[in-house]
C-alpha positions, 0 to 999 in steps of 0.5 A, spaced: 510 337 089 505 334 094 507 332 101 505 327 106 501 329 112 507 329 117 511 334 113 504 338 112 503 338 119 511 341 120 510 346 115 503 349 117 504 348 125 498 344 125 497 337 128 497 331 123 490 329 127 487 337 125 489 336 118 486 329 117 480 332 121 479 338 117 480 334 111 474 330 113 470 336 114 472 339 108 476 345 110 483 343 107 484 340 100 488 334 099 488 328 095 487 321 097 492 316 095 492 308 095 487 302 095 482 300 100 480 304 106 485 302 111 491 303 106 489 310 103 494 316 105 493 323 104 497 328 100 497 335 100 500 341 096 503 346 100 501 352 097 494 350 096 494 348 104 497 354 106 491 358 102 486 354 105 488 355 112 488 363 111 481 363 108 479 359 114 482 364 119 479 370 115 472 366 115 473 365 123 475 372 124 469 375 120 464 370 124 468 371 131 466 379 131 459 377 132 456 376 139 451 370 136 454 363 138 453 357 133 453 350 136 453 344 132 452 337 134 
């Protein structure tokens, strides 16, 4: 079952902006539905999204244990 961004935000505790931004960065998987650039909306699979968030958190912990900082522009 696919859910809209608003429901995905409620389910995960992330904001809708964080989900959309994470999708654009390739962190969170979603389906783009609709025609044209302005009418497209995102649909999320809750199980896959939860797993992607867990994977991102594990990666962040592993990288966060190092003393080096990575700056992106």
